[in-house]
N, C-alpha and C positions, 0 to 999 in steps of 0.2 A: 504494499499499499504506499502510495507516495505521501510526502509531508503535506501535500495540498489537501488531500482527501482524508488523512487521518483525522478522526475527531478528538479535540482536546478536551479535557474535563479538568476541573479544578483538583489539586492535590493537597489542599489544606487539610491537616490533622492526620493524614494517611501515614502509614509507617515508612521508614526509609527502605528503598528498594534498589541496590546497586545493580550496575549493569557494566559489562567489561569494555574498557576503552583501549584500543591497541592500534593507534594510528602508525602507518609506517614513518620511520625516521628519515627526514630528507637529509641527503649527503650534503655535508658542510659547503662544498663549492656551489652547489644549487642553491643552498639557502642564502649565501652572499650574493650570489647573482640576482636572485629574486628581490631581495631586500633593497639591493642597489636600484633596480628597475622601479619598484615601488616608490622608493624615496623620489627617483627623478620624475616618475609620472605625477605623484601627489604634489610635487613643487610646482607642477603647471596649473594646478587648481586655483581658480580665482572666483570670487564672488561676482556675480553678473547681475546688472540691472537694466540691462538692454537686450530684450529677447526678440527672436523671430517668432512670427506666428505659425511657422512651419510645423506640421503635427510631428510628434515622436513616436517611435513604436511602443504601444502600449505595454507590451510584455516586457520591454526593457524596464519600465518604470515599475511594474509589478514584481519583477525579479529583484530589483532594487530594494523594494520595501519588504520582500521576503528575506533579503540578507540582513536589513535592519532589525527585522523580527527575530534574528538569532542571537542578538545583543544579550549580555547577561543582566540579570535583574535580581533584585532583592527577593530572596525566598523564591525565585523562579515564578513570580507572580506575573510577570509579562504585561506590566501596566500601561499598555499603549493602545491607541488606536490611530490608524492612518487612514484618513479620508481623502480619496482621489477624487478632484473636483475638475471635470471636464466641460461641464455645461456653461457656455459663454454667459448666460443670463445669471447664473449663480456666482460666476467669477466677478460680473459687473457689480452685483450685490455687495460682495466682499470688499471690493475696491472702494465703492462708495462710502461704506461704514468705515474702513480702515482710514480713508483719507479725513473723514470728519474727525477721527481722534487724533489723527497726525497733525492736523491744523492746529488744534489745541495744544498740542505738545510743541510744536516749532514755534507758536505764538506766545510761549513763555512756561508752559507746564514743565518743560524739561529742566528749567534753570540754564544759567549761562554756562557752567562749568561742562555739563553734558553736550550743550550746543558747541562748545569750543572742541570737544573731543571729536564730534561728528564732523566738524567744518572740512577737514582733510579728505573726507570721503566724497564730498559733493552731494550729499543727500539733502532732500526736502520732502514736502508733505505730499508731492505728487507721486502716486505709486503705480506708473504706468504697467510695471511689470505683472501686477495682478491680473491685467487683462490681456497684455501682449503674450505672456507665455501660455502655450497650448494647455498646460495642466498646471493645478496646485495640489501639493500633498499638504493637507492640514493635519498636523500633529497633535492629539489629544492625550493627556495623562489621565489615567484612571485612578483617582484617589483612593477609591475602595472598589471591591468586587461587588456587584450588585448582581443577585440571582433572579431567575426569573419570578419567583415567589416573593421578592421583596428584601430577601436576606442580603445583609451587608458584611463583609469582613474587610478590615483595614488592610491596604497595601503599605509596603515598607520600602524606604529609599526609592521613593517615586522620581523625584527630580533628577537623582543620578542616573537610575536605570533608563529614563526616557532620553536623558541627555546623551548617554552613550549611544543609544539606538539612532538618535538623529545624527550623531558623528558617523556611525557606519552607513546611514543612508547617504549622506553626502558623499562619502568615499565610493560607494558603489554607483552612484550617478555619474560621478567624474569618470571612474575607470570605464564606465560603459559609453562614454563619449557625450554625456549631456552636461548642461550647465545648471546651477541652482544658485538659489538665495534663501538666507535664513531671515524671514520677516517676522518681527514681534512687535506688532502694534500694542500700544498699551493705553487702556484696557483691552482685553480681547474677548470680553464676554459676548460680544455680538456674534462671534463664530458659532457658538453653540447654538444661538438663536437661529442664525441663517442656516446652519447644516442640521439643525434638529437633533442635537445630540443629548443623551441621557443625563440624569442628575449627577452622576459619579464622574462624569468626564470634564475636563478643564482644558482649554485650549493651551498648546504649549509653544506652537510655531507654526507659521505659514511658509511653505517652501515651493516657490515657482520653480518649474522644470521645463526645460526646452533646449533650444540651440541659440548661441549668441547671435544677435542681429548683425547684418552686414556692416553696419557703422558702430558696432559695440565698443565702449571705451570702458576701461577700469581705471581706479585711482593708481598713480604711480607711487607705489609703496614698496617697502623692503621687509623681508621677514627677519625675526631674530635668528642668528646662527645658531648651530647646535651648541656651541661653546656658551652661548648665552642662556640657553634653556636646560642643560643637563648639569647636574651634580654629580659626581662619581666619589663613592665614599670606600 
């Protein structure tokens, strides 16, 4: 039975049930080559705000979400929902609501210190990426498990778990040839309303997905070097 058809059921309260795990060990030279290639490819990743309306292969996006859903999570509770939004009308509603919040933020709600941090990125309250990109992935975090009978069980390490999953999603999209952006309008309550999500879910991020436009530009930025981010003890 494939992972896409195997039914998941909650394991809360069940006894520990081990399973053997014996992956083949990769030869050192192959591991070095793969790591170098991955480092080079990921260094090409950029946050894109100018998208082409050209459609993307839907299965590529679905496979990227499937990769994200393999992320580790607190107590293996997998507290995430990925809503794939393709309907142009729904994307327009999301953009209109997001821009209303962004206008308030850029008009003073963010504060000068945050605005100064954003200035080198060239962002403003106009969010064309929400309608230009052919698809949006809206990520929701499940604050608790909600059973069909209304039963509730708390989830643990939700922020950390969903954050790891989003990172894996961005990596999978980039390595599959697609561009993406993490958009976090604040507040994001409107996303639950527009997408009719249940009470246990809270919006975490909106991720436009597509190809860069022909005239796409990105900020001229420099990443920290490895020596600046690693401490070896």
